[in-house]
C-alpha positions as CSV (number, residue, x, y, z in Angstrom):
1,M,133.1,61.6,1.5
2,S,136.1,63.7,2.4
3,S,139.7,63.3,3.5
4,T,142.0,65.7,5.3
5,W,145.7,66.0,4.6
6,N,148.0,67.7,7.1
7,S,151.7,68.4,6.7
8,G,154.1,71.0,8.0
9,R,153.3,73.3,5.1
10,F,149.6,72.5,4.3
11,N,146.4,71.9,6.1
12,V,143.9,71.4,3.2
13,T,140.6,69.5,3.4
14,F,139.2,67.7,0.3
15,G,135.6,66.7,-0.2
16,A,132.8,66.5,-2.7
17,T,131.0,69.6,-1.5
18,P,132.4,73.1,-1.3
19,A,131.1,73.5,2.3
20,A,133.3,70.6,3.4
21,R,136.6,72.5,2.8
22,P,138.1,75.8,3.8
23,A,139.2,78.5,1.3
24,G,142.5,76.9,0.5
25,P,143.1,75.8,-3.1
26,A,142.9,72.2,-4.3
27,V,146.1,70.1,-4.4
28,A,147.0,68.0,-7.4
29,D,148.7,65.1,-5.6
30,P,148.1,65.3,-1.8
31,A,150.1,62.3,-0.8
32,E,153.2,63.3,-2.8
33,A,152.9,66.9,-1.7
34,A,152.5,65.8,2.0
35,R,155.6,63.6,1.7
36,W,157.8,66.4,0.3
37,G,156.3,68.9,2.7
38,A,157.2,66.7,5.7
39,E,160.7,66.2,4.3
40,G,161.1,70.0,3.9
41,D,160.0,70.6,7.4
42,R,162.5,68.0,8.7
43,L,165.3,69.5,6.8
44,R,164.4,73.1,7.8
45,L,164.4,72.1,11.5
46,A,167.8,70.5,11.0
47,G,169.1,73.7,9.5
48,E,169.7,72.3,6.0
49,V,168.1,75.2,4.3
50,A,169.2,74.5,0.7
51,A,167.9,70.9,0.9
52,A,164.7,72.1,2.6
53,D,164.1,74.6,-0.3
54,H,164.6,71.8,-2.8
55,A,162.1,69.6,-0.9
56,Y,159.6,72.4,-0.8
57,A,160.0,72.9,-4.6
58,R,159.1,69.2,-5.0
59,Q,156.1,69.8,-2.8
60,M,155.2,72.8,-5.0
61,R,155.5,70.5,-8.1
62,A,153.1,68.0,-6.5
63,T,150.6,70.7,-5.6
64,V,149.9,72.3,-8.9
65,A,148.2,70.9,-12.0
66,D,148.1,73.9,-14.3
67,P,150.6,73.4,-17.2
68,E,152.0,77.0,-16.9
69,L,152.6,76.5,-13.1
70,L,154.0,73.1,-13.7
71,R,156.7,74.5,-16.0
72,A,157.7,77.0,-13.4
73,A,157.7,74.3,-10.7
74,D,159.9,72.0,-12.9
75,A,162.4,74.9,-13.4
76,L,162.6,75.4,-9.6
77,V,163.1,71.7,-8.9
78,A,165.8,71.6,-11.6
79,G,167.6,74.5,-9.9
80,R,166.7,77.2,-12.4
81,P,165.0,79.8,-10.2
82,A,165.5,82.6,-12.7
83,E,163.6,80.7,-15.3
84,A,160.8,79.9,-12.8
85,D,160.7,83.6,-11.8
86,A,160.4,84.7,-15.5
87,L,157.5,82.3,-16.1
88,L,155.6,83.3,-13.0
89,R,156.1,87.0,-13.7
90,A,154.8,86.6,-17.2
91,A,151.7,84.9,-15.9
92,L,150.8,87.4,-13.1
93,P,149.3,90.1,-15.3
94,R,146.9,87.6,-16.9
95,R,146.1,85.8,-13.6
96,P,146.3,88.4,-10.8
97,S,143.8,86.5,-8.6
98,D,145.2,83.0,-8.7
99,P,146.3,82.0,-5.2
100,L,148.6,79.2,-6.4
101,L,150.4,81.6,-8.8
102,L,150.7,84.3,-6.2
103,W,152.1,81.8,-3.7
104,M,154.7,80.4,-6.1
105,A,155.7,83.9,-7.3
106,G,156.0,85.1,-3.7
107,D,158.1,82.1,-2.7
108,V,160.4,82.5,-5.7
109,A,160.8,86.2,-5.0
110,S,161.8,85.6,-1.4
111,R,164.3,83.0,-2.5
112,G,165.8,85.7,-4.7
113,G,166.0,88.1,-1.7
114,R,163.2,90.4,-3.0
115,N,161.3,90.3,0.2
116,G,159.3,93.4,-0.3
117,E,157.8,92.1,-3.5
118,A,157.3,88.7,-1.9
119,E,155.4,90.3,1.0
120,R,153.0,92.0,-1.4
121,L,152.4,88.8,-3.4
122,L,151.8,86.6,-0.4
123,A,149.6,89.1,1.3
124,R,147.4,89.2,-1.8
125,C,147.4,85.4,-1.9
126,L,146.1,85.2,1.7
127,D,143.5,87.9,1.1
128,L,142.1,85.5,-1.6
129,S,142.7,82.3,0.2
130,P,143.0,82.8,4.0
131,A,143.2,79.1,4.8
132,F,146.2,78.4,2.4
133,V,148.7,77.4,5.1
134,P,151.8,77.1,2.9
135,A,151.3,80.7,1.8
136,R,150.9,81.8,5.4
137,Y,154.1,80.1,6.5
138,A,156.0,81.7,3.5
139,Y,154.4,85.0,4.5
140,A,155.5,84.6,8.1
141,M,159.1,83.9,7.0
142,V,159.2,86.9,4.7
143,L,157.9,89.1,7.6
144,T,160.7,87.8,9.7
145,W,163.3,88.7,7.1
146,L,161.8,92.1,6.8
147,D,162.2,92.6,10.5
148,R,158.5,92.8,11.0
149,V,158.7,90.5,14.0
150,P,155.4,91.3,15.8
151,D,153.6,90.6,12.5
152,A,155.6,87.3,12.1
153,L,154.6,86.3,15.6
154,A,150.9,87.0,14.8
155,Q,151.2,84.7,11.8
156,A,152.8,82.0,13.9
157,G,149.8,82.2,16.1
158,H,147.5,81.6,13.2
159,L,149.5,78.7,12.0
160,L,149.6,77.1,15.4
161,A,145.8,77.6,15.8
162,A,145.5,75.3,12.7
163,Q,148.2,72.9,13.7
164,P,149.1,73.1,17.5
165,G,151.6,70.3,17.3
166,N,153.6,71.6,14.4
167,A,157.3,71.9,15.5
168,L,158.2,74.3,12.7
169,Y,155.5,76.7,13.6
170,R,156.3,76.4,17.3
171,H,160.0,77.2,16.4
172,L,158.9,80.3,14.4
173,Q,156.9,81.4,17.4
174,A,159.8,80.8,19.8
175,S,162.4,82.7,17.6
176,S,160.0,85.6,17.2
177,L,159.4,85.9,20.9
178,L,163.1,85.8,21.5
179,R,163.7,88.6,19.0
180,L,161.0,90.7,20.7
181,G,162.6,90.3,24.1
182,E,160.0,87.8,25.5
183,E,162.7,85.4,26.6
184,A,160.7,83.5,29.2
185,A,157.9,82.8,26.7
186,A,160.5,81.9,24.1
187,A,162.0,79.4,26.5
188,D,158.6,77.8,27.1
189,A,158.0,77.6,23.3
190,Y,161.4,75.9,22.7
191,A,160.7,73.5,25.5
192,A,157.4,72.5,23.9
193,V,159.2,71.9,20.6
194,L,161.8,69.6,22.3
195,E,159.2,67.8,24.3
196,A,157.6,66.6,21.1
197,H,160.8,66.4,19.1
198,P,163.8,65.7,21.4
199,D,166.1,64.5,18.6
200,Q,166.5,68.0,17.0
201,P,170.0,69.3,17.7
202,L,169.4,72.8,16.4
203,S,166.3,73.2,18.6
204,W,168.5,72.2,21.6
205,M,171.0,74.8,20.5
206,S,168.3,77.5,20.2
207,Y,167.0,76.5,23.6
208,G,170.5,76.9,25.0
209,H,170.7,80.4,23.5
210,V,167.5,81.6,25.2
211,L,168.5,79.9,28.5
212,K,171.8,81.7,28.4
213,T,170.1,85.0,27.8
214,L,167.9,84.4,30.9
215,G,170.9,83.6,33.1
216,R,170.0,79.9,33.5
217,Q,173.6,78.9,32.8
218,A,173.6,75.3,34.0
219,E,170.5,74.6,31.9
220,A,172.1,76.3,28.9
221,V,175.2,74.2,29.2
222,A,173.1,71.1,29.4
223,A,171.1,72.1,26.3
224,Y,174.3,72.8,24.3
225,R,175.7,69.4,25.5
226,R,172.5,67.7,24.4
227,C,172.9,69.3,21.0
228,L,176.4,68.0,20.7
229,A,175.5,64.5,21.9
230,L,173.1,64.4,19.0
231,D,175.5,65.9,16.5
232,P,179.2,66.6,17.6
233,R,179.8,68.4,14.3
234,Q,177.7,71.4,15.5
235,G,180.4,74.1,15.6
236,E,177.9,76.7,16.8
237,A,177.2,74.6,19.9
238,W,180.9,74.2,20.7
239,W,181.4,78.0,20.2
240,S,178.3,78.7,22.3
241,L,179.8,76.8,25.2
242,A,183.1,78.7,24.8
243,N,181.2,82.0,24.4
244,L,179.7,81.7,27.9
245,K,183.3,82.7,29.0
246,T,182.8,80.7,32.2
247,V,183.0,77.2,30.8
248,R,186.4,75.6,30.7
249,F,186.8,72.7,28.3
250,G,188.4,69.5,29.5
251,E,190.9,67.5,27.4
252,G,188.0,65.2,26.3
253,D,186.2,68.2,24.9
254,L,189.3,69.4,23.0
255,A,189.8,65.9,21.6
256,A,186.2,65.8,20.5
257,M,186.5,69.2,18.7
258,R,189.8,68.1,17.0
259,A,188.0,65.0,15.8
260,A,185.1,67.0,14.4
261,L,187.6,69.3,12.6
262,A,189.2,66.2,11.0
263,R,185.9,65.2,9.4
264,S,185.6,65.6,5.7
265,D,181.8,66.2,5.9
266,L,182.1,69.3,8.2
267,S,180.6,72.4,6.8
268,E,182.7,75.6,6.6
269,P,180.5,77.5,9.2
270,D,180.9,74.6,11.6
271,R,184.6,74.5,10.9
272,L,185.3,78.1,11.6
273,Q,183.3,78.1,14.8
274,L,185.2,75.0,16.0
275,H,188.4,77.0,15.4
276,F,187.1,79.8,17.7
277,A,186.0,77.3,20.3
278,L,189.3,75.4,20.2
279,G,191.2,78.8,20.5
280,K,189.3,79.4,23.8
281,G,190.1,75.9,25.0
282,E,193.8,76.1,24.2
283,E,194.0,79.6,25.7
284,D,192.4,78.3,29.0
285,A,195.1,75.6,29.0
286,G,197.8,78.2,28.7
287,R,198.9,77.0,25.2
288,Y,198.8,80.5,23.6
289,A,200.6,79.7,20.3
290,Q,198.1,76.9,19.6
291,A,195.3,79.2,20.7
292,F,196.3,82.0,18.4
293,D,196.7,79.6,15.5
294,H,193.1,78.5,15.9
295,Y,191.8,82.1,16.3
296,A,193.8,83.1,13.2
297,Q,192.4,80.2,11.1
298,G,188.8,80.9,12.2
299,N,189.2,84.6,11.5
300,A,190.7,84.0,8.1
301,M,187.8,81.7,7.1
302,Q,185.2,84.3,8.1
303,R,187.1,87.2,6.6
304,A,187.1,85.5,3.2
305,R,183.3,85.2,3.4
306,L,182.8,89.0,4.0
307,D,182.7,91.9,1.7
308,Y,184.4,94.4,4.0
309,D,186.6,97.3,3.0
310,A,188.4,99.1,5.8
311,G,189.0,102.0,3.4
312,E,185.2,102.5,3.2
313,T,185.0,102.9,6.9
314,T,187.8,105.5,6.9
315,S,186.2,107.4,4.0
316,Q,182.8,107.4,5.8
317,M,184.3,108.7,9.0
318,R,186.0,111.6,7.1
319,R,182.7,112.4,5.3
320,T,181.0,112.6,8.7
321,K,183.7,114.9,10.1
322,A,183.5,117.2,7.1
323,L,179.8,117.7,7.4
324,L,178.9,117.5,11.0
325,G,180.8,120.4,12.6
326,R,180.0,122.8,15.4
327,A,178.3,125.3,13.1
328,F,176.1,122.5,11.5
329,F,174.8,121.4,14.9
330,A,174.3,125.0,16.1
331,A,172.1,125.8,13.1
332,R,169.9,122.9,14.0
333,A,169.8,123.4,17.8
334,G,166.4,122.5,19.4
335,Q,165.2,120.4,16.4
336,G,164.4,116.7,16.5
337,A,162.1,114.7,18.8
338,P,162.5,116.2,22.4
339,R,161.8,113.1,24.5
340,P,164.9,112.1,26.6
341,D,164.1,108.4,27.0
342,P,167.0,106.7,25.2
343,I,170.5,106.2,26.6
344,F,172.8,105.1,23.8
345,I,175.9,103.1,24.9
346,V,178.4,103.2,22.0
347,G,182.0,102.2,21.3
348,L,183.6,99.0,20.1
349,P,182.4,95.4,20.9
350,R,184.2,93.8,23.8
351,S,185.0,97.3,25.3
352,G,183.0,96.8,28.6
353,S,179.8,98.2,27.2
354,T,177.7,95.3,28.6
355,L,179.0,96.0,32.1
356,V,178.0,99.7,31.8
357,E,174.6,98.6,30.4
358,Q,174.1,96.3,33.4
359,I,175.1,99.1,35.9
360,L,172.6,101.5,34.3
361,A,169.9,98.8,34.0
362,S,170.1,98.2,37.7
363,H,168.7,101.7,38.3
364,S,165.0,101.9,39.2
365,L,164.3,104.4,36.4
366,V,166.2,102.6,33.5
367,E,165.3,99.6,31.5
368,G,167.9,97.6,29.6
369,T,166.6,96.4,26.2
370,Q,169.2,95.0,23.7
371,E,171.4,96.0,20.8
372,L,168.8,97.7,18.6
373,D,169.5,98.1,14.9
374,Y,167.0,100.9,14.3
375,M,169.5,103.8,14.1
376,P,171.7,102.0,11.5
377,A,168.5,101.1,9.6
378,I,167.4,104.8,9.5
379,A,170.9,105.7,8.3
380,A,170.8,103.0,5.6
381,R,167.4,104.3,4.4
382,L,168.7,107.8,4.2
383,A,171.7,106.5,2.3
384,G,169.3,105.3,-0.4
385,G,170.1,101.6,-0.3
386,A,173.7,102.0,-1.7
387,R,175.8,98.8,-1.5
388,R,178.8,100.8,-0.2
389,P,178.8,103.8,2.1
390,S,180.8,105.9,-0.4
391,E,178.0,105.4,-2.9
392,G,175.2,106.5,-0.6
393,A,173.7,109.8,0.3
394,Y,174.4,109.5,4.0
395,P,175.5,111.5,5.9
396,D,175.3,114.4,3.3
397,V,171.6,114.0,3.1
398,L,171.3,115.2,6.7
399,A,172.0,118.8,5.5
400,A,168.7,118.7,3.5
401,L,166.4,117.5,6.3
402,S,163.8,119.9,7.6
403,P,163.0,120.3,11.3
404,A,159.8,118.3,10.8
405,E,161.8,115.5,9.1
406,L,164.3,115.4,11.9
407,A,161.5,115.2,14.5
408,S,159.8,112.5,12.5
409,L,162.9,110.4,12.4
410,G,163.3,110.7,16.1
411,E,159.7,109.7,16.7
412,E,160.1,106.7,14.3
413,Y,163.1,105.5,16.3
414,L,161.2,105.8,19.6
415,A,158.1,104.0,18.2
416,R,160.2,101.1,16.9
417,A,162.2,100.9,20.2
418,A,158.9,100.8,22.2
419,T,158.4,97.2,21.1
420,H,161.3,96.3,23.5
421,R,160.2,98.3,26.5
422,K,158.4,96.1,29.0
423,L,158.8,97.7,32.4
424,G,157.3,101.1,32.0
425,R,160.4,102.9,33.2
426,P,161.1,106.4,31.9
427,F,164.5,105.6,30.3
428,F,165.8,102.7,28.3
429,I,169.2,101.6,26.9
430,D,170.2,101.0,23.3
431,K,173.5,99.2,23.5
432,L,174.5,98.8,19.9
433,P,178.2,99.6,19.9
434,N,178.3,100.6,16.2
435,N,176.0,103.6,16.9
436,F,179.1,105.6,17.6
437,A,179.2,106.2,13.9
438,H,175.8,107.8,14.1
439,A,176.3,110.0,17.1
440,G,175.7,113.0,15.0
441,L,172.4,111.6,13.7
442,I,171.4,110.7,17.2
443,H,172.0,114.3,18.4
444,L,170.0,115.7,15.5
445,I,166.9,113.6,15.8
446,L,167.0,112.9,19.6
447,P,168.7,116.0,21.0
448,N,167.9,115.1,24.6
449,A,169.0,111.4,24.5
450,K,172.1,110.6,26.4
451,I,175.2,109.1,24.7
452,V,177.8,107.1,26.6
453,D,181.1,106.1,25.0
454,V,182.7,103.0,26.6
455,R,186.4,102.7,25.7
456,R,188.9,100.0,26.5
457,H,192.7,99.8,26.0
458,P,193.1,99.3,22.2
459,L,195.2,96.1,22.4
460,G,192.8,94.5,24.9
461,C,189.7,95.6,23.1
462,C,190.8,94.7,19.6
463,L,192.3,91.3,20.5
464,S,189.1,90.5,22.4
465,G,187.1,91.3,19.3
466,F,189.5,89.2,17.2
467,K,188.9,86.2,19.5
468,Q,185.1,86.6,19.3
469,H,183.0,85.1,16.5
470,F,180.1,87.5,16.3
471,A,176.6,86.4,15.1
472,A,176.5,89.4,12.7
473,G,177.3,93.1,12.3
474,Q,181.0,93.2,13.1
475,P,182.8,92.4,9.9
476,F,185.9,94.4,10.8
477,T,186.9,92.1,13.6
478,Y,188.2,89.2,11.5
479,D,191.6,90.7,10.6
480,L,194.0,92.4,13.0
481,A,194.8,95.2,10.6
482,D,191.1,95.8,9.9
483,I,190.2,96.0,13.6
484,G,193.1,98.2,14.3
485,R,192.1,100.7,11.6
486,Y,188.5,100.6,12.8
487,Y,189.5,101.4,16.3
488,A,191.7,104.3,15.1
489,D,188.8,105.6,13.0
490,Y,186.5,105.4,16.0
491,V,188.8,107.3,18.2
492,E,189.3,110.0,15.6
493,L,185.5,110.4,15.0
494,M,184.7,110.6,18.7
495,A,187.4,113.2,19.2
496,H,185.7,115.2,16.5
497,F,182.3,114.9,18.2
498,D,183.9,115.9,21.5
499,A,185.0,119.2,19.8
500,A,181.8,119.8,17.9
501,L,179.5,118.9,20.8
502,P,181.4,119.7,24.0
503,G,180.1,117.6,26.9
504,R,177.5,115.9,24.9
505,I,179.1,112.4,25.1
506,H,180.2,110.9,28.4
507,R,183.2,108.7,28.2
508,V,183.8,105.7,30.4
509,L,187.2,104.1,30.4
510,Y,186.9,100.5,31.2
511,E,190.1,100.4,33.2
512,R,189.0,103.3,35.4
513,L,185.6,101.7,36.0
514,V,187.3,98.5,37.2
515,A,189.7,100.5,39.4
516,D,187.0,102.8,40.9
517,P,183.5,101.3,40.4
518,E,181.7,103.7,42.7
519,G,183.3,106.9,41.5
520,E,182.9,106.1,37.8
521,T,179.3,104.9,38.4
522,R,178.4,108.1,40.2
523,A,179.8,110.2,37.3
524,L,177.9,108.0,34.8
525,L,174.6,108.5,36.6
526,Q,175.2,112.2,37.0
527,H,175.6,112.5,33.2
528,C,172.4,110.6,32.7
529,G,170.5,112.9,35.1
530,L,170.0,110.0,37.6
531,D,170.4,109.9,41.3
532,F,172.9,107.4,42.7
533,E,171.3,104.1,43.8
534,P,173.4,101.4,45.6
535,A,171.8,98.7,43.4
536,C,173.9,100.0,40.5
537,L,177.0,98.7,42.3
538,R,175.3,95.4,42.8
539,F,174.6,95.0,39.1
540,Y,175.5,91.4,39.3
541,E,172.3,90.7,41.3
542,N,170.2,91.9,38.4
543,R,168.4,89.0,36.8
544,R,167.5,90.7,33.6
545,A,168.0,89.0,30.3
546,V,171.4,89.8,28.7
547,R,172.1,88.9,25.1
548,T,175.7,89.8,24.5
549,A,178.9,87.8,24.7
550,S,179.5,89.2,28.2
551,S,176.2,87.9,29.6
552,E,177.7,85.6,32.2
553,Q,180.5,88.0,33.1
554,V,178.2,90.8,34.1
555,R,176.4,88.4,36.5
556,Q,179.5,88.4,38.6
557,P,181.2,91.3,40.6
558,I,183.8,93.3,38.6
559,F,187.0,91.3,38.2
560,T,190.3,92.9,37.5
561,D,192.4,90.1,36.1
562,A,191.4,90.5,32.4
563,A,193.0,93.9,31.7
564,D,196.3,92.5,30.6
565,H,195.2,89.2,28.9
566,W,196.4,90.6,25.6
567,R,200.0,90.3,26.7
568,H,199.8,86.5,26.3
569,F,199.4,87.1,22.6
570,D,201.8,90.0,22.2
571,P,204.2,88.2,19.8
572,W,201.5,88.0,17.2
573,L,200.0,91.5,17.5
574,G,202.4,93.4,15.2
575,P,199.8,94.0,12.4
576,L,197.3,95.3,15.0
577,K,199.9,97.7,16.6
578,L,200.8,99.1,13.1
579,A,197.2,99.7,12.1
580,L,196.4,101.4,15.4
581,G,199.0,104.0,14.9
582,P,198.6,107.0,17.2
583,A,195.5,105.5,18.8
584,L,197.7,103.0,20.5
585,D,199.4,105.7,22.6
586,G,196.3,107.8,23.2
587,H,194.8,105.5,25.9
588,P,196.4,105.2,29.3
589,E,198.0,101.9,30.2
590,P,195.8,99.8,32.5
591,G,198.5,99.8,35.3
592,S,198.7,103.6,35.3
593,I,195.0,104.2,36.3
């Protein structure tokens, strides 16, 4: 006689004969483990990560019977992960082939951020016990955190083969597909999750994100609204509506957001995103003082959460200038990977770079991908994993790289970017704005790649960044002085590269592009070695997926009424103007172009 127990984390069969069950290890208390596993899944889908981890620890406690593992599980349940980690590490040399021990050790390592170690432990566990579903799910999550998204997607497939109706595994599949640029398939996966579990607000929000990326704006708005109907506290959903840039909140929406802000049970992330959304709503209503107050509150909350030092950015810019001069580049001419495939669009966020990307991606020979983080990842690895740039070996390490190493780095970038190339076109775009800091590295490892610097008037660009709550990667935007210093550092560094590599970087001034779209587009295409195509002027007809904050704006013809929006907030921009210094006067006024 046998019984089968299924939960979001396990799929283990019990029986009297070994042939009746797969290779997964036995579970001490199946009913209790199933109960806590289901609770963990529910909490994970609801976005309550800490509570989910506690439930999974209780599930772990109900799974094991060995006294040594029980002590470790008890420590984890009690909130003492360091103690659990020490117990498990001590046991590993004596029991290197125990799947339960390997699973627990891998799980605890991942909770501590040691994902490389967790990956090795969990991979060994699955080698020994391929049907051990909780270990496979933990492994898939670690692969996601290690940015091995294709591998995570493969693991999601294995999990869904065992449990096709599992919403958590379907969600993992959907998020992996989205990160790989498979937006349509991701939308289908999220729709399947919601068909089975329509009461999950975070799934509705994720579905809204992918619909927005696909340009299905009305459906995206409906998904965000559905999320808020289920839970009006979801600040990210309110901000996602605001971030479409085309949605105007009614007074009822503003009242609902104010009511959410007044709640004592509102989390800090929800609160700060509600401030950004209310800032947009008050700005649309013409109440600029109230709008700036909300933007300032949201920014102050986020700035306090970040470990950002503007002085580090300035120091790194000066180190780059000191090393990467004209003689340095001349001595390495012709090195690197020779393929000309990438077009890097760099600058600051909210500079008009998505518009330039959309223009180029409307050319028959160019594919738009997304903001790829592979160049900063290469730079971080060369830096040696230092916590702060000043403590790392980058960029100085570039002087020691051989021609073969430079070529290898270029090929590595191309291989990683290939995951996002779907159309077979000869050229592709990497639109990560922060790559301006790595323009020298780009030139060294990909000497035939094109670099396009998109620049917008500093007050318009910096204020637009200050009003934007970014998902990640732009920590300098949450203080007016920080963003002003960052813009000034950017201008100074690009002027250095203009002198060290004359003609290498093509500059697009946003205001000139708005004033003369055809002329600026022709010059851009010429720099990229592309013939003019009229479709580039009809970029708004391009139905490609767009992930950035300007996704809906670039699905419309160029509009000219945004250049002076910063003037509404001029009374509060003193710290920005002071931080910009000479960079404020170096850009032509919009009205003079």
